[in-house]
C-alpha positions, 0 to 999 in steps of 0.5 A, a space after each residue: 831297962 834303965 841301964 845297958 849293963 849286959 844288953 845285947 846290942 847290934 851296931 850296924 853301919 851303912 855307908 854315910 862315910 863322913 860320919 864314921 868318926 862320930 859313930 865310932 865314938 857313939 859305939 865307944 860310949 855305948 860300950 862304956 855304958 856296959 852293952 855287949 856289942 855285935 858289929 854289922 856292916 853293909 856291903 858298902 860300909 865294909 868294902 868301899 875305900 873313901 877319903 874318910 876311912 879305907 875299908 880295912 881300917 873302918 873294919 879294924 876300928 869297929 872290931 877294936 871297939 866291939 871286940 868282935 869282927 863285923 858281920 858282913 854277909 847275909 848268912 851271918 846276920 839271918 840267925 839274929 831273929 830266929 835265935 833272938 841274939 839281940 835286945 836292940 839293933 842300932 843302925 848308925 849311920 843310916 843312909 837314905 838308901 837304907 831308910 828306903 829299903 827299911 820302909 819298903 821291906 827290902 832286906 838285901 844287905 847285911 844291915 837291912 836283913 839284920 833289921 828284918 830278922 830282929 823285928 820278928 821278935 818285936 824288939 827295938 831298931 834304933 835309927 841314926 839317920 845321916 842323909 843329904 836327901 832326908 828332907 826331900 826324896 827320903 822324907 817319905 821313908 822317915 815318915 813311914 818308919 816313924 809310924 812303924 812299931 818297934 822303930 825308934 830314931 836317935 834325935 836328928 836335925 839339919 847339919 848345914 841348913 844353908 849349904 845343904 838344906 835337905 840334909 839331916 844328921 843324927 845327934 850321935 852323942 844321944 845314941 846311948 840315951 836313945 837306946 836306953 829309952 827304946 829298950 823301955 819302949 819309948 822314943 827319946 824326945 824331943 826328936 827334932 834338935 
């Protein structure tokens, strides 16, 4: 698939709240590329008020971008796999907690269950990492996921090597290109930026 016209893409957000603004811009770019977006939010992303976004405002912006109310419950995302509702699923931002759950097969949030349900069809899951612990506690999870079939990453790098040496953040401006490559079965390169 060389473009995204009419590609059905699940857009899943977890609670790395400081990146929501950049992620919303990435969703807008994905939509502009022609993708049909289905919004999904973890319990925390949908329900926790922060200094970055009140929860209701984050849900409103996400719905405005996608034209659909975000899926926020387990029973809403479970049919994704059995009904083959998506061509790709993107998790952006993907927290360390979600990385660990994905790496260990835990599917107890709308985002992790959506991924589990979607992967049963051998279709791509694209991860845009955002975690202060990526090069410490979460490094193992990233390594496990890099070795899994149908898992792809948006390129990432250290966002503050001196102030937060273990922190990694995806290059959200490369999300659309990462999805195109994943739909073609390729990991965008270079991965480390």
